[in-house]
N, C-alpha and C positions, 0 to 999 in steps of 0.2 A: 618568389615575389613577382606581381603581375608586370608585365612589361608595358613601359609608357608607349602610347602609338604615336605617332607622329601625324600632322594633319593631311589627307590625301591629297588635298588642294595647295599648291604653292601661293604666293602673295600676286605672281603675275601669272597665273595661269587663266587664260581667258574662257577655258571651258570649264572651271571649277567647279559650276552649278549641275554639271552631268552626272556627276557619280559622288556628290557631296553627302556628309553626315549632317543633318541639320537639326538642332536641339530647341524644342520647344518651350520657351520660358514663360509660364503664366505667373506674372511678375508678381502679384498679390500675395502668391502661395509658395516663392522660392526662397527667400530669405529675409529676414527683418533685422536692419541693422540699428534702429533708434528705440526699439521697444514698444512700439504701438501696436503691435499684434499683425502688422499688414507688411508684406513683403516691400522691397525697394530696390531702387538702383544699387545704393552703396551695398546691400547685401549680395548683387549678383558679383559686383568687382569683387568682393572679400572671396567669393569662390571660382572665379576665375581659372585659378590653378586646376581645381576640380575639374572642371570643363575642359582644360585642357588635356590633362590627364586621362580623361576620358575617351576622347579621340574625335571631338567633333570639329566640323569645319565651320559652321555659320550656327548664330543663334536669332531663332526667330522670336520676337517680343511679342506677345498679343498687346492690345492697345493701352498705350500708356500716358494718353492725353488727357487734359483737362476733363473732367465728367462728373457728372452726379451719380454715377455707377448704378443706374437703373438696370443695366444688364453688363455687368463686371467691364465696364469701360467701352463696349461697343455702342455705346451713346455717347458720342464726341462732341462736346461743347467748343474745342478749339484744338485745330489739328496742328498747330503750331507751339503748343507748350505742353509740360510735363505737369501731370496732376500732382498737386501737393504731397499727397498721400505716398507718392511712389519716389520724388525727388524734384530736380529742377533740369531745365535744359543744358544748362552747362556741365551737370553731371550726366546728361545722357550722352553728350558729345564726348566727354570724358571716358566714359564707358565703351563708346563705339572706338575710340582711338585705343584704347588699352586691349582690348580684345583682339583688335587688329595686328598690335605689335606680337599678341600671342600666336598669331594664326587663324585667328577666327574672326568671320564676318558677321556682320549684323544685318539682320532683314527686319524691317518695321512692318506694322500691322495697318493698312490702309482700311477705311470704312466709308466706301463711297454710296452705297446705296441709302443710308439714311443718317441723320445727325439726333444730336441731342434735341428735347424741347427747349433746353436751355441756351442752345445756339443762337447768337445774334439774330441770324436770318428769320429763324422760326420765331423768334420774340417780335421782330419787326413784323414779320406776316400777320400775327395775331393781333397787333397793335393797329392794322391797317384794314379797311372794308374790302367785301368782295370786289373782285375783279382787280385789284390793284397790283402794279409791278410786283411788289414784296412778297405775293402770295403764288405768283408764277412760278416760283424756285420750288414751290412744291406743290401738293395735289389736293388742293381744296375743291370741293364739291357741294352744290345743294343737295341735299338728301331725296328721296323718292317719297312718292305719296301727298295726299293733299296738305299735309302739314309739313312735309319735308322731313319727317320724323323716323325713316325708314334708311338702313344705309345706302348708299350709291350703288354698290355692288353687293353679291353675296360671298365675296372672297373669304377664306379661311385664313387666319394668321399662322405663320410658321411656328408662332408658341403657341397655338390654341386660341380659341374666341374669335371675335370679329378682327377687321382691318382697319376701321374706321371708327374714327371716333368724333364728337360733335364738339364745336367750340362755342362759346357763349358771347354775345356782342358787348358792348360797353353798356349798353340799358340793361343787361343780366337778362335778355331774350334769347332763345336759342339761334345759334348760327349756324354757319356752314360745316361740313365735315372734314377730317383730313384722313390721308392714306397713310397708314404704317403697317407693312407688312409683317413686323416683329411686334413690340410693344407699343403702347400708346406714348412712351416715353421717346420713341425712336421714330418720328416721322420721316417717309419717303421723301426723298429728293425728285426732281423733275428733272432726268437728263436728257430731256429736249430742249433745257434752256441753256443757251450759250454760257452765261455765268457760273453755272454749275459746274460746266465742263473746262473752263478756264480756271476755276478755283481749284481745282482738284488737281489739273497739271502743273499750278502754280504750288500746291502742296507736297506732288511729288518731286519737283525741284529742290523744294526747303530741304526735305530728308536726304536727297542724294548729294546735295551740297554739303552735308554734315558727315558726310562719310557712310551712309548705308548701303549696303551691296545690293539691295533691292529691297522689294516689297511684296508682301501677301496680300491679296484683294480680297477683303470679305466678301461674301455672297456676291460673287461675281457675275453670275447669270441672271442676276434680279435686277439690274440697273434701270434697262429701257422698258417702258411701259406702252402698251396701245393706248393713245389719247382717247380713244374711244371709250375705254374702259368696259369692253363687253364681259360677259361671265365666262367661267372656264368651261368650256365645251369638254363633252363626252370622246368624241373623235376628232383631236387637233392632229393636223400635220404637224411636220417639223417647222420650227420659225412662227408658228401661229398662236403659241400661248401668248394671254395676253400681258404677262410680266415676266416670264422666263424663258433664257434662251434666244431672245429673238435676236434676228440677223443684223439690225442695227448695231448691236454691242460691237461687231467685230471692226467697225472705224473707231469705236472709241480707245479700246486696246492697241490697234495700229498706230493710232497718236501718240499712246503711252510708250509704245515700244520705240519709237523713233526717240522720244525724248531721253530714255535710258541709254539708248545706242548713242547718242552724242557725246556720253561720258567718255575719258581716254580708257578706264578700265571697265570689264564686264559688271554691269548692274542686272538684275534679273527681276521679271516679273512672274509670280506664283499665283495661279487662280486658286479659289475656293470654288469649285463647279462641283454640284451635285448633279448629274447628268447620267442617266442610265442608258442614254444612246451612244456607244463608243464612237461612232462617226461624226456626230455632232461634238462630241466632247474633242477630238481629235482637231477639230476645225480652228479651236482656239489656240492651237500649239504650233499653227503654221510659223515659218520663219521672221515674219514680220510682225506677229502677235506676243502671247504671251511664251515665256520659255518653259514652262512646267506648271501643272495643277495635280492638284491631291487625287490619289487613285483610292477614293472611298467604297468600290466594289470589292478590294481586296480587303480592307478594315473591317467590311460588313460580313465577312464570307464566315460562314461556320466552321468548326473543326472538322472538315471533311475534305479526304484526298481529292476526289472528283470536281467537288465545288471550288477548292483552291487552285486545281489546276486550271480548270474552265477560265478563271478570273485570270490568272498569269497568263496566260495564252491571248485571251481577248484583250489586255491590256498593251502587250508587247506587238500584235497585230495592229492594234490602233494607232501604236505611236509609231510604228515603222513608216508608213507612207510620208510623214512630215519629220521624220528623223529628230523627233524630240524624245528625250529621256523618260521612263515612266518613272512613277515615284513609288514607295512602298511605306506605307503607315500602318501602325496596329491600333494606333488610339490618338485621342487628343483632349482637349479642356471641354469637348462635349459630348463623349460617348463614355461608356462602361469601362472600365480599366480591364485588360484583357485577363488577368489574373482571375479576376470575378467573372467575366465573361465566360471564359473557358470552362469554368468550373461547374456550369450549370447543364442543365439537360437540353436547353436551347442556347447553342454557343454563338448564333448568330448576332448581329446588331442591326435594330432599327428604331428609329426614334418614335414610331407607331407603336411599337411593342415594349417599349423601355417601362419596365417594371421590376420592383425588388421579387427575387426569387426564392420561394420557401424553403428550397435545400441549395448550398452552394459549397463545392468541395473545393478549400482554397488550396490543398496539396496537389488536387489534380489539376488544379486550375492554373498553378504556378509552374508545374511540370510542362504543361503544355507551352505557357506563356514563353518559357525559355526556349522550347522547340521553335516555338513562331519566330522568337526572334532572329534565330540564327536561320532560320529560311529566308526571313525578310532582307536580311544583311547579305545573304548569298546571291539575291537576284539582281541583274542589270540596271543600274540607274541609279536615282538618287534616293536616299534614305531619311527618313524623319522619325525622331525619337521624343516622345512626350515626357516631361520632366516627372520623374519616380517609375518610371517603366523600367529604369536601368536599375532601378531597387527592388522591383517584385512587388511593388505596391498594390493592395487590394482595393476596390472601391468600398468606401465609408457608406454604409447604408444604414446607421442608427444615429444621423445626426439631430438632435432636438429640433422639433418643428420652430422653436422659437428663434433657432439660429439659422434656419435657412434662408438664402438669399436669392435662390435663381428665379426669375421668372417665370421659366417653365413650369415650375410645381405650382406657382399660386395661379396661372393663367388657365391651366387644366382641371381648376378647383381640387388640387392636390392628388388627383390620379397619377401624374407623372411624376416620380420622385425629383425631379431635376439633375441639374449636373453637377451641384456642390460636392456629391461622394467623390469625384475624381479631380477636386481641386481643394483638396484638404492640404494644407502648408507642409512642406517635407520634413523628414526627420533625418536631422545631419549627426546629433551626437546625444550623449547621456542615457541616463535609465528612467527618464520619466519627461512627460509635455514640459516645455514646449521643443525638446529633444534638439536644442540647439538652434531652432528657426528664429527663435526671437532671444532677445537675453534673460536669465533665468527670472522668474518670477513673472513674465509678461503674459498675456493670454492671447495665442492666436485668434485670428477673426473667424476661424473653424476649428471645432475640438481634433484633436489627433487621438486616435486609439492608443492607450496605454501598451497594447501589445505590440505597437510600431517600435519599442526598446531594442527588439531583434532584429529591425529592418534597417537600422539608422546606416548611414553612409560610413559612419566611423567602423561600425561593428563589421559590415560587409568588407569594407577596405583589407580588413586582417584577415579575412576567411577564404582561400582559395576556391573554394566550392559555391561562394556566394553568387547570386545573380549580379551583382555590380563587379565581379572578378569576370564573370562571364562575358558581359558586355565590354570590358576592357580589353580583354583577351581577343574577343571577335573582331572588335574594331581596328585593333593593331593588324591583325592579319589581314582584314580587309584594305586598310591605307597601304602596306607593302606588297601586296600579291597583284601582280599585273592581270591575272586570268579575273580577277574580283572587280578591278576598275575598267577593263577592256573587252573581257571575253564575252561571246555570245552564248547564248543557253540552248542546250541540245538536251533533250528528254532522254533517259538511260531505260532499257528493259525492264519489267519486274513486275511485282504486285501491283494491281490499281489501286490498294490503298497505302501505297507507298510512294510519296514524291521523290523520284532520284533524277537529277541533272547532271549535268557537265558543264563547267564553264572553261572556255578556251581548252587544252589539251589534257592539263593533267590536275584539274582541281574539280571537286563532285562534292554535290550535296545531297544527303536522303535523310528524310522526315518519314518516320513510322507513323501512319494513323491508324492503324490496324489493333485490332487487340492482342495480335500474337507476335511473337520474337520473329523477327527478319534477319537471316543472314547476310553479311557485308560480302561483298565481292572479295575474291581471294587476291593477294599482290597488292594490298593497298597500306599507306600509313595512315594512322588518326592524327588531324592536326586538331579537331576540338569536338567534344560533343556537348549536348546540353545537359545529359545526365548521365553519370558515372557508370560502365558496364564492362564487360569482360573484353571488349574489341573485338568479337565475332558475330555476337547475336544481338541485333538493335533492338533493345525493348521498345515497348509500346510508347506513343507519346513523347519520342525522342529523335532529334536532330544530330545528324554528326557531320563534320566536314573531313572529306579525305583527300588525299593526295594520291593520284592513279598510277 
């Protein structure tokens, strides 16, 4: 029987976040309690024992606020209420409390860069004339050209297409343009405005007062814009980009850090920072700013020993001067699932190149994903697990076009497949859809493949060789082994196609990324392996944990 892990972080541990295992809940796709095909808060509460047994220390919920759902909830209409599809505020408070009693903290998702077009502030702005105070909370500008019918800038949206949409005046004539770095339904806030800053500080306190152990900050590097709104130049120096990684951001996060530090127990700030410059990235992790930030370089790495080692070394090197822990993540609700990604000819990830592959070897992909999981769990720092990765779920790439919901797909003119393929509802039990996600007979909001009957949590819990059993066993070791909680990392000599390192004095991890068998060192004991083997020769695409 799989050993039940104990949470690595105790309830009164001030440094719980430094090596926590944080499980990302994409609420719409986790578990549906009422049969409407959409996951909800009560569905999560019913599965808290599953999450406890998995061995996680915290849950990160993607936005659960009232929203028109133009972008999966990242278009927030009200930061202080729960969307009715998910439940109620009282249910959220009960979930936070019940999870904490099981030793699991809750991290909520704050979306500060933009709001929904249905947010009261934006509706007020649309109803007011140009130059009004209500419009100063956003980025309204006249267009260029003699008829002002050209966009104010040539910036490109993160979702593809333009970043400006033109409004209409009350008399039906064309009006000003407003900025949206994402979809038109997500107008950007003006963070140079004191009311915007004060409102988000109040929202932060609102959720901390309800027991949240921290917040994940969406698009954390994009808040501040150069008020001149210049074009994006080709040779920009650090801090000169018109809307990304501007130096003024640090003042905002210092003020947020002062708020979270005012609470008696440790609350954390986690930034979503897609920054290629390691030194610029580390500046956000100084002791008076964010606690941690997502490590997207590691996530995007191909299945290549040299590239992975370089990413690990660069990450640890960047974090060392600011004494911040690294974070390790293999996927999330925006990227192709590892089982699919690692089964392709191109095993890296980038949004620009995200396309369905003509050939995907899911057997190879799952083998590599299991090895990658042991690698990530053995590294020093915090670990993030996206829901369903512990089941070895693949990307779903044949969702009917009529059921796709992601704006990335539509804004690209259908070129980008979008992100729905990694957001398909989880399979819990049973031999046919909805696989226990919804009550029998209900239709989930995205279709589940019939082949997932072999991947349900129920099936895998009874199979000691399953991916779920591997995750449970590895997290149990990680929770109790001092070397994995506190030990430094030292690389071990060997083949350049093998990642081998020691944690503390007696724990080692080896990952064979070569096409050949690799001999293990003598006088070692096997703790855990991603793939069964004879104990002496490590097969390709396999990871092993060793006691030296």
